[in-house]
C-alpha positions as CSV (number, residue, x, y, z in Angstrom):
1,M,14.1,-5.2,36.1
2,R,11.8,-3.3,38.5
3,R,8.1,-3.9,38.6
4,G,7.3,-0.6,36.8
5,E,9.8,-1.3,34.1
6,K,8.3,-4.8,33.5
7,G,4.9,-3.2,33.1
8,I,6.2,-0.7,30.5
9,V,7.8,-3.5,28.5
10,V,4.6,-5.7,28.7
11,A,2.5,-2.7,27.5
12,M,4.9,-2.1,24.6
13,V,4.8,-5.7,23.5
14,I,1.0,-5.7,23.7
15,S,0.9,-2.5,21.7
16,V,3.2,-3.8,19.0
17,A,1.2,-7.1,18.8
18,V,-2.1,-5.2,18.5
19,L,-0.8,-2.8,15.9
20,G,0.8,-5.6,13.9
21,G,-2.4,-7.6,14.0
22,Y,-4.4,-4.6,12.9
23,R,-2.1,-4.0,10.0
24,W,-2.2,-7.6,8.9
25,Y,-6.0,-7.5,9.1
26,K,-6.2,-4.3,6.9
27,N,-3.8,-5.8,4.4
28,A,-5.8,-9.0,4.2
29,Q,-9.0,-6.9,3.5
30,D,-7.2,-4.9,0.7
31,T,-8.1,-6.8,-2.5
32,E,-7.3,-3.9,-4.9
33,E,-4.5,-4.7,-7.2
34,D,-1.4,-2.6,-6.8
35,P,-1.0,-0.6,-10.0
36,G,2.8,-0.5,-9.6
37,I,5.2,2.3,-9.9
38,P,3.8,5.1,-12.1
39,F,7.1,6.6,-13.3
40,Y,9.3,5.3,-16.1
41,S,11.8,6.5,-18.7
42,T,12.0,5.8,-22.4
43,A,15.7,6.8,-22.5
44,S,18.4,4.5,-23.7
45,P,21.0,3.4,-21.2
46,E,23.6,5.6,-23.1
47,L,21.4,8.7,-22.8
48,T,20.6,7.9,-19.2
49,S,24.3,7.6,-18.4
50,K,25.2,10.9,-20.2
51,A,22.4,12.8,-18.5
52,A,23.2,11.3,-15.0
53,K,26.8,12.6,-15.3
54,I,25.6,16.1,-16.2
55,M,23.0,16.1,-13.5
56,H,25.6,14.9,-10.9
57,R,28.1,17.6,-12.0
58,E,25.4,20.3,-11.9
59,N,24.1,19.1,-8.5
60,C,20.5,18.8,-9.7
61,K,19.6,16.5,-6.8
62,D,20.4,19.2,-4.3
63,C,17.0,20.6,-5.2
64,H,15.1,18.1,-7.4
65,S,14.1,14.5,-6.7
66,L,14.0,11.8,-9.3
67,W,12.6,8.3,-8.9
68,G,11.3,9.3,-5.5
69,T,14.8,10.0,-4.0
70,K,15.6,13.4,-2.7
71,D,18.5,14.8,-0.6
72,F,16.6,15.5,2.6
73,T,19.3,17.8,3.9
74,Q,18.1,20.4,1.4
75,A,14.8,22.2,2.0
76,V,14.5,23.6,-1.5
77,P,10.9,23.7,-2.8
78,A,11.8,22.4,-6.3
79,P,9.5,20.1,-8.2
80,S,10.2,16.4,-8.7
81,L,11.4,15.5,-12.1
82,D,9.4,12.2,-12.2
83,G,7.1,12.3,-15.2
84,I,8.2,15.8,-16.4
85,G,8.3,14.5,-20.0
86,R,4.5,14.2,-19.8
87,F,4.2,17.9,-19.1
88,R,7.0,19.4,-21.2
89,S,8.3,18.7,-24.7
90,E,11.9,18.2,-25.6
91,E,12.0,21.4,-27.5
92,W,10.5,23.4,-24.5
93,L,13.1,21.8,-22.1
94,Y,16.0,22.7,-24.5
95,K,14.8,26.3,-24.7
96,Y,14.4,26.4,-20.9
97,F,17.9,24.9,-20.3
98,S,19.3,27.4,-22.9
99,A,17.8,30.5,-21.2
100,E,20.1,32.9,-19.5
101,V,17.2,33.6,-17.1
102,P,15.0,30.5,-16.8
103,Q,12.4,32.5,-14.9
104,D,11.7,34.4,-18.1
105,I,10.2,31.2,-19.5
106,L,8.7,29.8,-16.4
107,P,8.0,32.5,-13.8
108,T,8.4,31.7,-10.1
109,R,7.6,33.2,-6.8
110,L,10.6,31.5,-5.1
111,K,13.3,33.5,-3.3
112,P,16.3,34.1,-5.6
113,Q,18.5,31.6,-3.7
114,Y,16.0,28.8,-4.6
115,R,15.3,29.7,-8.2
116,M,16.4,27.4,-11.0
117,P,19.9,28.4,-12.1
118,S,20.7,28.9,-15.8
119,M,22.1,26.0,-17.7
120,A,23.2,28.2,-20.6
121,H,26.8,27.6,-19.6
122,L,26.5,24.0,-20.7
123,S,27.5,23.1,-24.2
124,E,24.7,22.8,-26.8
125,E,25.1,19.0,-26.8
126,E,24.8,18.8,-23.0
127,R,21.7,20.9,-23.0
128,R,20.2,18.7,-25.7
129,V,21.1,15.5,-23.7
130,L,19.4,17.0,-20.6
131,A,16.3,18.0,-22.7
132,K,16.0,14.6,-24.4
133,Y,16.4,12.8,-21.1
134,M,13.9,14.9,-19.2
135,A,11.4,14.5,-22.1
136,S,11.9,10.7,-21.7
137,L,10.7,10.8,-18.0
138,Q,7.1,9.7,-18.3
139,V,4.2,8.8,-16.0
140,E,1.5,6.2,-16.4
141,D,-1.9,7.5,-17.6
142,W,-3.8,6.5,-14.4
143,Y,-1.3,8.4,-12.2
144,F,-1.4,11.4,-14.5
145,E,-5.2,11.6,-14.2
146,E,-5.2,11.2,-10.4
147,T,-2.5,13.9,-10.1
148,K,-4.4,16.3,-12.3
149,K,-7.6,15.8,-10.3
150,A,-5.8,16.2,-7.0
151,R,-4.0,19.4,-8.1
152,Y,-7.2,20.9,-9.4
153,E,-9.0,20.2,-6.1
154,K,-6.1,21.5,-4.1
155,L,-5.9,24.7,-6.1
156,T,-9.6,25.4,-6.4
157,G,-11.1,23.8,-3.3
158,K,-13.8,22.3,-5.7
159,P,-14.4,18.7,-6.9
160,Y,-12.8,18.0,-10.3
161,P,-15.3,18.5,-13.1
162,G,-17.0,15.3,-13.9
163,D,-16.4,13.8,-10.4
164,E,-19.4,15.5,-8.7
165,Q,-21.6,13.0,-7.0
């Protein structure tokens, strides 16, 4: 190894050691308890299996993420399905999945190639399975409140009502 190369290696080792030490120090200072994963499902294993088969066949993961996993080869601006049951009822979801034009129920500004396709071609039972499963996707109360506040502040540019200091 040449002298300059040795210097670069030494600088890299020192940088890694300093950053590792800093991270260890910050973690040691963090005494707040981790609240855990905020997403969960109330679905039975049977319902989960049926829904997963339909979602796989319909390529839902090409656009949507679930449990924090998304196909990063797709750049579709579709919402995550985590916790959707907190926002939409089973009846609403069934109606949405049954619509010939889902945008009539939930308007969008997305380009046509990115819009939610109709699921009306599925059998009634399959649409009911999807609606029941999606309604089972819940989110913990603390996360729901944090998300609601962050969304309000992002959309309005103002502090969430009640949070002014």
